[in-house]
Every structure is written in structure tokens, then in C-alpha cells.
Phi, psi and omega in degrees: 000133181258126179264149179293137178267357184295135175280132175261150180265119175243117179301138176298170179313109188299332182275347185278118181287155176252110180274120179224154172284172178298322178295318179296323176297315179296321178295320178299315179297320178297320180297316178298317180296318180297319178293318180298327180293330178279344185304312181299323178295315180296320179294319178297317179299321178296315179296318182297315181286334177295332180289350181288349176126216183312110184288338181289338179240018183262098183294324179296317178296317181299319181292317180295318180294323177295319179295319180294317179297316180299318180297315179297319177297317179298317180301311179302314182295314181290325177291326175296319176297316183300324179293333183258010184289133169239118183284130180282124182277123178265095180228160178303138182274097183279334183276339182079010178264145177281131179210187178298132179094351179288147171251125188239134172256124183243149173252124182237105184065239181260358183242161180254143178229142181246130180230147172249132182265116184227183175285164184294337180287340183246006184289144176203087186304328179292340177256009177081021178246111183243152181281149176291346179258357176290160181304316179289314179302315180297321181290334180277337185303134177067015175270169182233171177303135179095344179291151176251128181241132179240132176232156178269130177244182179295333181262017181112201181272147177229133182256137178234132176254130181279117183266319184208144177234122176238000000 
């Protein structure tokens, strides 16, 4: 029995917001525009290769059609995200509580680490950008300067002391 390889589009949880910085929002819009700009070329390539004859054995046509489908699926997926975007406001933290958009300085053992708390679409731990739903990000949410946060890692428990919240 042969199963379809076609990807079906399922809207992500419609109520769940996509948290992005202003730069991330602009990048998302630019990515959608770039893909839409390629659509006429992909459609023309599909028409051109369809003229080669028997479509069931036409590898060029199959590849062109696959590229067109992939582009259309990406547009649907990204536009769904775009509808649910909530831009993270980068403003001074007057309350001293950690939230989305906060930059946090932590003391881990003898060294200091700086993390920016963002949505999961923009997280990059190697660059100091962690998601608010990651174990460390979730543990830091709504905490203040001076708090001690302990999380469990693969190597045991790790303690973080909050030095600064911006």
C-alpha cells in the first residue's frame, strides 16, 4: 500500500499567539513576500515541464510541481503565523519583573550569562536568546532581581542567581 507524501496544511492552534520582536515580524513579512515573488516563476516552470509529455514519468514536471506545492504550503503556514503575531514591546522594565522582551543577567557559579527572553520562533540559545517556554525561560518568568532559580538539567540541578533585569 502506498501512502500519500503530500503535506496537508493544519492550522496551528488558532488561539496560540506567535511572539516576535519587531525585527522578527519584519523578517516574517519579508519571507512571505520573497516566496510570493517566486510563485510566477515556479508556476511557469511547472507549465513548461508539463509540456514534455507523459506526466506520470516526467521527473522534471514532478520536481517543478513539488516546488510549487512546497511554496504554496509555506505561504499558508507563514500567513497563519502572521495572523497570530504579537509584537514584543522592547521597553524599560519599570516593575523589575522578568517577562517577554526582558534581558536578564544571571550568575551561574563564577560566571555571568546574559539572556534575552523571547518567543519560541526567535530563540537561539547560543546567541543568548531563550524562549519563555524553555525550562530556564519558564523558570525565570515573573521573577525579580536577587531571586535564585534552580532547574533540572541532564547533569543534575543548576542554580541561577538573577543579577539584573532590563
